[in-house]
N, C-alpha and C positions, 0 to 999 in steps of 0.2 A: 483579601478573599482567598480562600483555599483554591488551589488549582483543580481539586476534585469537583468543587461546585462550579467553577468557571467552565470546565470542559467535561461535564459528566458523560456525555454521549461518547466522546473519543476515549475517555478513560475506561469505561465499561467495555467498549469495543476492543480495546487493546488487551484487556484481561482475557476476553474470549479468544483473541488472536493468539496469545501466549498459550492458552489451554489447547487450542487446535494444533499448534506446533508440537506440543508434548504428546498428543494422542490423536493423530489423524485416523479417521475411519477408512477412507478410501483415497487413493491417489491415481490420477489419470494423466498420462503424458501427452503433450502437444508440441512436438519438435523440441525447441529449446525451453519450453515452458511446461509447468505441471499444475494440475488443479488438485487441491486437497479438499475433500468433502467431509466435514465433521457433522456432528449431531445438530448443532445450531449455527454453524459458520461455514463459509466457503472461502478459499483463497486460491488465486491464480498467481504464480510467481516464476521468476527465473533467477538463476545465480550467474555471476560473472566469474572470471578466472581467480579473483581474490576472495571469492566466496561471499561477497556482498550480495544482497538480494534487492530486487525491485518487483513490486507486485500490486495486486488488487485484492482487497479483502472485503467481504460482506458479512454482515450479521443483521438479521431482520430486514428493515427497509434502508439500512445505511450501508454504503459502500465507499471505500476510499482507496487512493493510491498511496503507496508508502515506499520508502527506501530503508534498508537495514544495512547501514555502513558502520564501520568501526570508529565511530565518533564519540567523544566524551562531550556531553552537553547537559545542562540542567533541565529537568523536566519542565515542559511548557515554554521553553525558550524558543524564540524565533530566530531562524538563520536564513539569509538570502541564498538562493540557488539559481543557477543558470541551467536551462535545459535546452538541448539541441537534438532535433530529429531531422529526417529527410524533409526539407522544406518547411520545418516548423522550429521556431526558436522562441524562448520566452525567459523572463526573469520573474520570480515570484518568491514567496517565503515558504518555509517548511517549519513545522512545529515538532520539537523533540519530545518524545514520551519514553520514559524508562520503564521497562517491564521485565520482571524476572532477571534483573541484572543486565539486560541488553537494551540498547537505545534504538528506537524506531523513529524515523523522520517521516511525519505525515505531510504529504505534498498538498499545499493550501489552494492550488488552482487545478482541480480535477478535470475540468473541461479542456484546458490547454494540454494537459498530459494525455487525455483521451485522443485528441487530434494528433499528437505526435506519435502515439502508439499505432494509430490507424494509418499513418502516412509513410512508413518506411520499414527498413530492416534492422535499424539500430537506433538506440536512444542513448544520449549521454547527459551526465549531470556534472556540474562544477559547483562545489560547495565552498563558500568562503569560510576560512578558518581564522583563528587568532594570528596576529602578526602579519597579515597580508598574504598568507599562503592559501592555496586551494587544494581541495581533494577532488580528483576526477574519477568518475565511475561510468563505464559504458556497459550496456546490456543489449543482447540480441533480442530481436522482436519476432523471430521465426516461431509461429505458433501462438503468438500473443493474442491476436484477435479471436481465434477459436477458443483459447483457454479462458479469456475474459467473458466471452459469450456464454460458455458452459458455466462459469461461476455465477453469472447473472441469472441464467436459467435455473440453476440449482437453488439460488437464493430466493427467487420467485416461488419455486415449489415449496421451499421451507416456510416462506411467509404465508402461503396458502393453507398450510397445515394449521389446525386450531391451536393457538397458543395465547397466553395472556401477556399484556405489556407490549413494548416495542418502542423504538426510537425513530424519529424522523431522520431522513437521510441527508448525507452530504452530497450524494449523487443519487438521483431517483432511478429506480430500476423497474 
């Protein structure tokens, strides 16, 4: 089965995500985080020192957490990830999606990620690589709650505007 049929919501979501990154309408800063408000999409994100990003992206009724690391991975491949925050730790899978020549890792357990984001000042991810190696990425959470709340608010307002179609969410807003 084609991965486009298997993951149609995520694939269309990521196309919108890539378009947002190419033409953001408005950007608002919240400490270490920023919110980009596009015509149909909203993204809250932060960058670390290596320019990797961790964020929260919404389109319609669908929102998800993602990592954008410099990883080579086949589209729709699953990779284990360890996440650690202040008082919260978990292991789960992430799904790799290639879009516009860049790989995005969609975090498959958004509720656990949400708890970690709301619990502290930093979040870290350890991603298993081939050969037993790991990639480590750490992100500041200063401003994350306000940025994500703004993203959710903007997404709800966009959803309230009359439009046709829409996808059911990975995270309800």
